[in-house]
N, C-alpha and C positions, 0 to 999 in steps of 0.2 A: 284245343287249338286248332280251329277248323284249317287255318292256313297251312298246317303241316299234315294234311289229308293229301294222298296222291303220291307223286313220285319225287323223293328226295335222291340226291346222288351224293355218295361219299367220294369227294374229289381225290384223285391221285395228287401227289407232289411230283411234278416233272423235274428231272435233273439234266445238268450238261454233262458233257463228257468226263469233266473233272469231278463230277458228283456235287457241284455247287447247284443251288435252286435255280432252275430256268423260270425266272418270274415272267417273261413274256409268253412262254408256253402256258403257264398257269392262267394268265389273262386270257388266252385264246380258249382255254378249256372252259373257264367260268362263262365266256360268251357264247361258246359252242352249245353248252348244256342250257343255258337260259333261253337261247334264241330258238331252241328246238323243244320247248314245251315242259321242261321239268318244273316242278312247283317249288323246290327249296333246295339249298345247297349245305352239305356238311363239310367243314374244314377241320383238319387235324383228327380225322378218323383213323382206323387201323390200315385203310386202303390207302391213306396219305403217308404211309411208311412213319407213323407219329413216333415210333418207339426209336427211330434213328435220326430224327431231326433234333437239332438243339433248341433249347429255349427262345435264343435270339431269332432263330430261323421260324419257329412257330409264331413268334410276335410278328415278324415281317409278313409271313402268309396271311395271318389274320388282318393285320392293317391293310394289306393290299386288297384282300378280298372284300373287306368292308368298303373300301373306296370304289372298287370295280363293280360290285354288285349295286351299289348306289340305292338301296331300298327297292330295287326291283322285284326281288323276292326274298322270302326270309332266309336268314342264316343262321345256321346250328353250328355250335363249336363243340369238338371233341374234348371232354374235359374229365378224365378218369385215371385211377391208379389202384394198386393194391396196397397203397398206404393212405388211409383216409386223412390224417393230418396234413400230408402233402396236398391233397386236393383242396383241402380248407385253406391252407396258406396261398395256393394258386388263386383261389376265389377272392381273397382279401386283396391281392396285387392287380388282378385283371380289371382293365376297363371294359365294361359290358355294353357300352354305347354300340348300337348296331347289331348286337347279338340277341336273337329272339328267343333262343333255348340253348341248353348244353345237353349233349349225349354223353352219358358217363358209364363207361363199361363196368361190369360186375368184377369185383376184386379177383384177380387171377394168381395163380402159383401157390399162395398161402392157404388156399382152399378153406375159406371160413365156414362156419355153420350157417345155416339159413338164418338164425338169430343175428350172427354177425353181419350177413349181407343186409339185413333190415336195419341194424344200427347204422351201418356204413351209409347207406343211402338217406336214412333220416337225418344224420349230421350234415350231409351235403345239402339236401332240399332246405334244411333250416337256414342254412348259411348262405344259399345262393340268391342273387337278386333277380334272376330269371328263372323261368320254368326248367324243370328237369326231365329228361327222358332216360329211362332205364334202357340198359343194353345187355341182353342176356346172350351170350354166344359161347355155350359149353366146349365147343371144339377147340377154342383159343384159352379159355379160363380153367378148365378142368373141373368145373362144378357146373350145375345146373340150377338157376334160380327159379324155384318152383312156382306153379300157379298160385299157391297159397300164399307165398311171400310176395309176389308181384300184386295180388290182391290186397293184402295187407298194406303194401306201400302205395297202392293207387289211392288210399284214404287221405294221404297227405295232400294238403291243398296246393303245394309247389310241385307235385310230381304228376305230369300231364299224360304220361304215355309210357309204352315200353316197345322197344325194337328187340324182337325176339328171333334169334337165329338158331333155335333148338331144332328146327325142322320137324317138330313134334304137332301134328295136328290135333291130337287130343288135348295137349296142353294149351294150344290157341285157344280152342273152342272152351276149355274150362275158363280161361281168362274172360273171354268174351261173354259167356253166360252171367258172370257176376260182377263185371267191371261197373263202376260208377258211371253215370252220365257224363260224356266228354272225354273219357279216358281213352286215348288212342292206342290201339294195338296194331303195330306196323311189323312187316315182314322184314327180317334180316337176311333172307334167303331169296335170290332173285327168282327161283324156279318154284317158289311157293306164293308168289304175288297174287295171281288170280285165285289159287284155291283158297288162300287166307281171305281174300276180298268176298268170295263166294259164300262164306260163313259169317260175314259180318266186319272183317278187319278194314283197316283204313289205308292200306298202301304199303309202300316199300321204301326203304333206304338201301339204294341200289349200287351194285358194283357195275354191272353191265351198261348202265345209263350214262356213264362217262363216255363211252364209245359210240352208243346207239341211242341217243336221248330221245329222238323223234319217235322211233319205233316203240321203246319201252314205255315212254309217257303215254302214247296213244293207247297201248295196251292197258295200262293201269287206269286211264280215264274210261275207257270202254267198260272195264270190269266194274268201276264204281257206278257207272250209269246202269248197270245191270244187263249189259249186252255181252253176255258170255259167249254167245255164238260167234262174234268177231274177235273177242278177246283170247279165247281158248287157242286158235291156231297161231295167234302172235306169241302166246307163251310158249307153245310147242316148238316155235321157230328158233327159240334160244337153247332148244336141248343139246345141240350138237356142240355149240361153243361154251357153254357155261362150265362144264367140268375141267375144260382146258385153262380156265381162269385160276384154277386153284391146283393144278397138278403139279406145278414147280413153286407153289406159294403164291398168294395174292400180294402185290398187283402184278407179278412178273408176265403173266399171259395178257392181263388187260393192257399194259404198256405196250405190248406188241400190237395189240388191236388198235390202240390210239395212234402207233406210228403209222398204221396203215391209212388212218383217216387224215393224217398230217397234222395232228395237234401237238405231239410231242415225241421225243426219243424215248427209247425203251430201256434206259438206264436206270438201275436199282442199286440201291446201297447194300453193302455187306451186313449182316450174313446172307442176305438174299443174293444168289447168283444170277448172271445174265440167263435169258431163256436159252434153252437148247436149240439147235438148229432144227430138230425134228418138231419141238413145239412151236417154233416160228412158222414153219410150213404148214402146221395143222392149223394154227389160228388163222393164217391167212385164208386157208381154204374154207374154214368154217365162217369167216367173217364176209367173204364174197357175196353171197347171197343176201345177208342182211344189209349190204351197202348198195345192193343193185337198185 
């Protein structure tokens, strides 16, 4: 699906001081990212604190996003679990109107074998009425979906790509070497965007593009055009701020950056803690040249 090449952004979920969803800020974020060049949006991903939003809240966010996006760009919905049957039940209940694909995280905590991962995704892809993007994120799940398993799943007609956050260039290249035509290989790590594209990758589903959509989408676009001379310094420009996004867990640092941009407040839900004073100051300093 060529519409999902380029810069996707894993949207945060803004909260008010009472930790209710700030739907007005969510609308500002959608408009801000779309107006500044991103190619598609991801709702209900990990960056959106999906593990601490309720089913009713997730439904509200999805319905609002569909209406606000209004077909301007593709919408990908995060739909995954470590319970396969739970995902299948959600698929039966969900209205997929306006959803272009789902992003489904590799099962976490129960640490299945590679065969278990294969069977999990096959069941989801068989049942899902829209295309499925795999999501390999070993730092959160506790397991790595191997290149061999990814390539095996890539043969399924309803699995169109993988978001890989393993930060393993050898694994990326192994997938790229043998992927079927049209199978997307998408970075799940902002700092690997240009390197992955340089060996044949298709783009990024980004954290940083929430706060810096114009710069990040320009970088990705230049890389996809083969203009690495201009893309490389843009990639390096994120080197200082990127680790701050994860120092106190994602999206704590990112919401501080979004507060600087004027999109939303930096409230997060427990067990995430508010950003420390030290982190706030360092994010402000690192963001300043990116916003100049």
